[in-house]
VMD Tcl script that draws the C-alpha trace (Angstrom):
set ca {
  {122.94 64.60 103.72}
  {122.16 63.61 100.11}
  {123.44 65.54 97.12}
  {121.23 67.91 95.29}
  {119.49 66.65 92.08}
  {120.30 69.67 90.12}
  {123.81 71.29 90.16}
  {124.19 75.11 90.60}
  {125.70 76.67 87.51}
  {127.20 80.07 86.99}
  {125.07 82.58 85.28}
  {121.96 80.64 85.95}
  {118.94 81.45 88.10}
  {117.34 79.48 90.70}
  {114.17 79.65 92.98}
  {115.44 78.86 96.49}
  {112.87 78.21 99.40}
  {112.53 76.69 102.73}
  {110.16 76.93 105.72}
  {110.44 76.51 109.56}
  {111.04 73.03 111.04}
  {107.51 71.44 111.54}
  {106.11 74.52 109.80}
  {107.06 76.77 112.76}
  {107.51 80.47 112.46}
  {111.00 81.58 111.48}
  {110.10 85.34 112.09}
  {108.16 86.64 115.07}
  {108.69 90.42 114.69}
  {110.00 93.17 112.57}
  {113.46 92.82 114.13}
  {113.71 89.18 112.83}
  {112.73 90.10 109.37}
  {115.45 93.00 109.43}
  {118.16 90.62 110.62}
  {117.26 87.98 108.07}
  {117.34 90.67 105.28}
  {120.55 92.17 106.49}
  {122.25 88.67 106.40}
  {120.62 87.90 102.95}
  {122.34 90.88 101.52}
  {125.54 91.25 103.40}
  {126.44 87.52 102.83}
  {126.36 87.86 99.01}
  {130.03 88.67 98.94}
  {132.35 85.78 97.99}
  {134.82 85.38 100.94}
  {137.71 84.40 98.88}
  {137.14 87.21 96.22}
  {135.62 90.11 98.19}
  {135.05 92.05 95.00}
  {132.88 89.34 93.48}
  {129.34 88.49 94.66}
  {128.40 84.85 95.05}
  {124.76 85.59 94.11}
  {122.58 88.37 92.58}
  {119.08 88.54 94.25}
  {116.39 89.20 91.84}
  {113.22 88.68 93.83}
  {112.54 87.69 97.51}
  {109.60 87.36 99.88}
  {109.86 86.53 103.60}
  {106.67 85.07 105.03}
  {106.10 84.20 108.93}
  {107.15 80.52 108.51}
  {108.98 80.46 105.17}
  {110.96 82.45 102.52}
  {111.36 82.65 98.73}
  {114.38 83.90 96.81}
  {115.05 84.05 93.06}
  {118.89 84.43 92.67}
  {121.46 84.13 90.04}
  {124.83 82.25 90.79}
  {127.84 84.61 90.00}
  {130.69 82.50 91.10}
  {131.54 78.77 91.50}
  {129.75 77.13 94.45}
  {128.24 80.60 95.03}
  {124.71 79.59 95.94}
  {125.99 77.06 98.26}
  {128.51 79.26 100.07}
  {125.83 81.98 100.20}
  {123.17 79.81 101.73}
  {125.55 78.38 104.16}
  {126.82 81.78 105.40}
  {123.54 83.56 105.78}
  {121.25 80.80 106.87}
  {123.59 79.73 109.67}
  {123.99 83.32 110.71}
  {120.34 83.87 110.96}
  {119.64 80.54 112.73}
  {122.38 81.44 115.45}
  {120.55 84.88 115.75}
  {117.16 83.32 116.10}
  {118.19 80.55 118.42}
  {119.97 83.06 120.80}
  {117.19 85.60 120.73}
  {114.34 82.87 121.51}
  {116.54 80.74 123.80}
  {115.99 77.66 121.65}
  {118.25 74.97 120.24}
  {118.24 72.79 117.20}
  {117.53 73.32 113.45}
  {115.51 76.25 112.54}
  {114.76 75.12 108.88}
  {112.96 71.94 107.52}
  {115.81 70.16 105.90}
  {117.72 71.31 102.98}
  {116.88 74.53 101.08}
  {114.78 73.57 98.04}
  {115.99 75.00 94.73}
  {114.44 74.87 91.12}
  {116.35 75.81 88.16}
  {114.70 78.72 86.28}
  {115.30 77.46 82.85}
  {113.83 80.22 80.66}
  {112.22 83.73 80.58}
  {108.70 82.41 80.81}
  {109.55 80.56 84.08}
  {111.47 83.41 85.41}
  {108.43 85.80 85.04}
  {106.12 83.09 86.67}
  {108.31 82.51 89.39}
  {108.81 86.17 90.20}
  {104.96 86.59 90.18}
  {104.63 83.57 92.40}
  {107.25 84.98 94.85}
  {105.76 88.49 94.79}
  {102.02 87.25 95.15}
  {102.94 85.01 98.00}
  {101.85 87.57 100.80}
  {98.25 87.69 99.21}
  {96.98 85.13 101.78}
  {97.95 87.27 104.69}
  {95.60 90.24 103.56}
  {91.91 90.76 103.59}
  {92.26 93.26 100.66}
  {93.69 91.69 97.41}
  {95.82 94.80 96.74}
  {97.36 95.07 100.19}
  {100.05 92.50 99.13}
  {101.49 95.30 96.84}
  {102.96 97.19 99.85}
  {104.03 93.99 101.89}
  {107.31 95.24 103.53}
  {109.10 91.97 103.53}
  {109.35 91.58 99.86}
  {111.15 93.39 97.08}
  {108.20 94.03 94.93}
  {108.10 97.65 96.02}
  {111.63 98.10 94.69}
  {110.25 97.08 91.20}
  {107.17 99.37 91.32}
  {108.83 102.55 92.67}
  {112.49 102.63 92.36}
  {113.94 104.15 89.24}
  {117.09 102.18 89.65}
  {115.12 98.86 89.10}
  {114.72 99.81 85.45}
  {118.13 98.41 84.85}
  {117.16 95.00 86.27}
  {116.64 91.84 84.28}
  {113.09 91.23 85.78}
  {111.74 94.66 84.48}
  {113.54 94.09 81.14}
  {111.00 91.36 80.37}
  {108.43 94.13 80.71}
  {110.02 96.88 78.57}
  {111.44 98.48 81.76}
  {108.02 99.49 82.65}
  {106.93 99.08 86.41}
  {103.41 99.49 85.41}
  {103.41 96.50 83.03}
  {105.00 94.37 85.84}
  {102.34 95.45 88.34}
  {99.56 94.44 85.78}
  {101.39 91.15 85.36}
  {101.67 90.57 89.10}
  {97.82 91.35 89.59}
  {96.92 88.90 86.85}
  {95.70 85.58 88.20}
  {98.22 83.03 86.80}
  {96.72 80.25 84.73}
  {98.67 76.92 84.23}
  {101.69 78.27 86.13}
  {104.79 75.91 85.61}
  {105.65 73.65 88.39}
  {105.54 76.05 91.35}
  {105.99 74.83 95.01}
  {103.03 74.63 97.33}
}
mol new
graphics top color blue
foreach p $ca { graphics top sphere $p radius 0.5 }
foreach p [lrange $ca 0 end-1] q [lrange $ca 1 end] { graphics top cylinder $p $q radius 0.2 }
display resetview
C-alpha cells in the first residue's frame, strides 16, 4: 500500500474520513453505531504507554456509509496506531455480525492536515452539518445522535474545548456558525 502524502505530526490536527467499500453501508442499526463509537473512544489509549492517548477527538460524525473525524495526534505514530486498532476492531465486529468477509472500508482512510484556525472551524462545521442531507427539516441535524455536536451545544464541560475556544466558549455562537451556510469553504471532501 502506498505511503501517505502527508505525515502525521504530533500536536497537529487532521480530518480523517472513509466510507464503505463500493459506497456500501458501514452501519445498519443503532448497535452498529454504538460499537463503532465505543471502539473509536476506547482505542485512543497508547498501547505502549497506557497513560498517554494516541489521539484527542475534537469532532466526529458517523453517517450510514461513511465517517468523519477531526483528531489531534498526541503521540508518535498515534493516528496510524489508533486507526489500525479501532477500524480493524469494528471491521471484525461488522463482518462477524453480518456474516460477511473482505474489507469494509474503501481503501486507506483519507487524511487532511488542519493547518490553521480558519480551516479547523470550517472542517468542524462541515463535519457537524454532514447529517443535513438525511433530514427533511433543516434543523433536525442539530440533534443527530451519531455526532458530537450535541456535546458542544449542551455540555458545560465542552467549554474547555479547543473548538469552543474559537467561539469565546459560547455554545450559542458555535450553533450560529454551524447554521450559517458556508461560502467558499476550503478544500472539503465530497
